[in-house]
N, C-alpha and C positions, 0 to 999 in steps of 0.2 A: 504494500500500500504506500502510495506516494504522499508525503506530508506536504501540506500547504505551507508556503513561506510565512513566517510570522512578521507581521507589519507592526511597527510602533504606532500607537494611537496618534491621531491627528492632534496637533497642539490646539488648545482652546483659544478662541479669538480673544484679543486683549479686551479688557473691560473698558479701557479708555478709548475715546474716539480719536485721540491724537495719534495719527498714523506715524508721525515722526518719532514719537516716544515708543510706539509699538515696534519700531524697527522694520517696517514693511518696505522701506525704500533704502537703497544703498547710499543715499546722500540726504542731507536735510531738506525737507519739503519747503522750508522757509526760503531756500535759494530759488525755488520756482516762482514764488509769489510775484516778483517784479515782472516776470514773463507773462503770468496769467492775468494780471490786472488789465482790465479794459478789453479783454479778448472775448468776442461774442461767439455764440454757438453758430455752427454752420446750418444752412437750410436743408430741407429734406430732398430726397431724390425720387423721381418718378420711376416706377417699375416699368421697364420697356419689354416685359415678357421674359421670364426666367432670368432676371438680372438682380435678384435679391442678394446673391453672393457678392456681386460687384458693388452694389450699393453699401453693403455692410462694411466692406473693406475701405471704400472711399470715405465713408463717414468716420470710421475709426482713424484713418490717416489724417483727415482734416481736423480731428479733435486732439491730436497730439500737441501739447503746449509748445514745445520747441519748433515744430513744423508750422503751427499756426502763427507763431511770433515771426518766423522768417518770412512767411507769405504776406502777412499784414504789413511788414516793413519793407517790402519790395526786394527782398534778397532772392537771388537766383539759386534754385535748388541744385543745379549741377555745377555751380561755381564759375561758369564762363562769363566773361564780359560780353554783352550783346555784340553781334548776333550769335546765336547758337551755331557752332560749326557744322552740325548736321543740316540745320535749316539753310545755312549759306550754300550747301551743296544740294539743295532742293530735296532733302530726305526728311522723313517724319521722325521726330525725336520723341521717344516715349517719356522721357523726363519732362520735356516741355508739355506734352499732352497731360501728364499728371499735374503739373504745376498749374496749367490753365484750368483744369477741372476743379482743383481744390480752391483756387482763387475765386472762381465763379461760385463755388459753394459758400465761401466766406463773405462775399459781397452781396449775395442775394438775401433779401429779408427772410427771417425765420418763418414768416407766415406763408411763404411761397415755396414751391419745389422746382427743381430743375431736372432736365433730362441729361443723363450721362452719355449722350449719344456720341460724343467725340471719342470716348474710351471704347464704347461698343463698336463703333465704325472701324477702329484700328485694333480690335481685340487680337487679331492674328499676329500683330507685331509683338504682343506680350507673350503669346504662347501659340504654337501651332496646334496644340491639342484642345484648347478651349474653343467652344462653339457658341455662336450667337443664338442658336435655336434650341439649346437644351440647358437644363439647370446644371450648374457647376458647383464646385466646392470653394468656399471662401478662402480656406487655407492655401489651396492650389493657386488661386488667383493672386493672393498676396505674395506668394513665392515667385510667381511669374512676373508680377510688377517689380519686385526688388531685383530680380535677374535682368529684366529688360532695361530698367533704369541704369543699373550698373554697366550693362553692355553698351548702351548708347553713350553714357558718360565717358567710358573708356574709348569709344570710337572718336568722340570729340577731342579727347586728350591727344590721341594719335594724330588726328587731323591738324591739331595745333603744334605738332612736333614733339609731343611727350613720349614717354616709354610705355610699351605694352604692359609692363609689370607694375605700373602705377596703380595703387589701391584707391578705391573711390568710396566705398561704404564702410 
């Protein structure tokens, strides 16, 4: 008879609501407060048919305080001074697509929703396996987004004369 592995019991949640005191973050939450002040919620996204997985990832990314701060202060996500090297070569840049989508989410009033049609139109650039016509997995889409953004950022670095081994994310 095979024995089941013994798991230690889950720790009890802290009685205090102070997450900084509870040690849930690797850095003091108070360091985030200047970033989070004055940052509004992003608007909702319209489901374009089997796009719930995409909307959930886009909403989560647009809610990340450091990313929101960068977008609301006009910082370029891939770090290039305009124009984007891929756009200058008439190519579609997934990093620019994501940046445009998230900026649109942040500037649209919360009472409205927007269509993530730009991302859906170029879904094939994020992953060859994702389909516009079927429900997909949010985790797979997130990984595809991160891979595509890194790939296109590296392409831009190479176009600008950088090394292939340059790390981006």
